[in-house]
N, C-alpha and C positions, 0 to 999 in steps of 0.2 A: 580563304583570302577573298575580300570583297572587291568586285570590279566596279570602279566608279566611272560612269559615263561623263564625258565632257558636256557642258552646257552649250548648245548650239548658239551661233550668233543670230540675232534678229535678222530679218530680211533687210535689204539695203535702204528701205524707206522707213522701217520701224513704225510703231503706232504711237503717236504723241497726243497728250491731252494737256490743255492749258487751263490753269485754275487760279483763282484768287486764293488767299490764305484761308478764308473762312470756308471755302469749298474744298480745300486741299484734303485729298483722301488720306486716311490712316496709313496707306501703303507708302506714300511719299515720306511721311514722318518717320515711319519704321526704317526706311532705307537710310535716311540721314542719321538716325540714332545708331543703326548698325555700323555704318561706315565711319562717321566722325566720332561718336562717343565710345562705342565698344571697341572698334578696331584701332582707332587713333588716340583715344583717351581725352578728346575735348570734353569740357563740361558745359560750355555755354553754346549749345547748338542753335537754339531758336532765339531770335531777338526781334526788336521792334521793326526792322527792315522787312521781315516776313509779311507783316500786315499790309504793306503797300506794294509788295513785289508781285510779279507774275511768276507763277510756278509751273514748270514743265515736267511732265511725267512720261517716261518711256516704258512701253509695255512690250513684252515678248509673249504672244498668246494672251492669256488672261493674267499673267504675272507682271507686276511692276518690277522693273529691274534697274531703273536709273531715274534721277531727278536733278533739276537745277532751278535756279531762280534768276530773274532779271529785274532790274530796277533802275530808276533815274534818280541821280543825286546831283544837285547843282548844275543841271542841264546835261550831265554826261550819263551815258548808259553803262551799267555794270552787270556782269554775269558772276554768279557766285553759287556756293554750295553744290557744286558739280559732284555728284555721287553715283557710282555704279556698284551694284553688288559684286562681291569678289569673283564669283564663278562666271561673270560676264565681262570681266576686264580683259583687255588685250584683243577684243573682237570688234572694235570700232564703235562701241556704244557711247563712249564719252565724246567722241568726235560727232556722232549723230546728235547728241544732246546740245553740244555747242552750236552746231549748224542750225538746229531748230530754234535756239535762243537768238542767234544772229538774224535769222529770217524774221522772227518776231520784232526784233529791234528795228530792222529796216522797214517792216510794215507800219511801225509807229513813227517813222520819220527819222530814225537815227542813222548815222553813217560811220560810226566809230563806237567801239566799246572797250571797256577796261575790265580787268579781273585781278584778284589777289591770288596768285598761284603759290601753293606750297613749293618751296625750292626744289624738292625732290621730284615734282611733276613738271618742272620748267621745260624739259625736252618734249614732253607730250604737247604742251600748249604751243611751243615753238613749231612743231610739226603741223599744228592747226593754224598757223599763220600769225601767231602773237609774238610781239617783241617786248623785251624788258624795258621799262621806262622809269626806273628808280632804283634805289638801293634796297637790299634786303632789310626786312623788319621782322619783328617778333609778334606773333599772334598766339596767345595762350601757350607759350613755350615752343612754338613751331616756327621756323624760319619761312617767311613768305617774301615774294617780290611782286610789285605791280607790273602788269603786262598790258599791252594795247594792241588793238587790231583795227585797221581801216576796213570798213565793210563795202 
């Protein structure tokens, strides 16, 4: 019988790198493909928004374990494509990614941000200070809801 060790949580600060899409490491793309395409079955993971977004990558040691993007649209800031590898979920990594994205938004003059949360992840985002601000809608067959946070 194989004994599987649990993945440790990153330190409380984590190691973050911010990239434009053209600089985005293959590791970030691989995380998004693993989480959104292979695990969740989405087919349209990469889009035009990626080209103008700021991408954040979270490392644990030398390994990329999570990523997200932030972008401005119509004067509002959005966070999206929040993805953490399965073995690091439930250890605060998603919250660390959100906090890094929120800091980046504040550094760029923003004071509020929005995201489109999968309905099954609403509780996670609520614990991170986000509130629903609309009715559920469908995105590639998956129910989502818009959420907002004042920074």
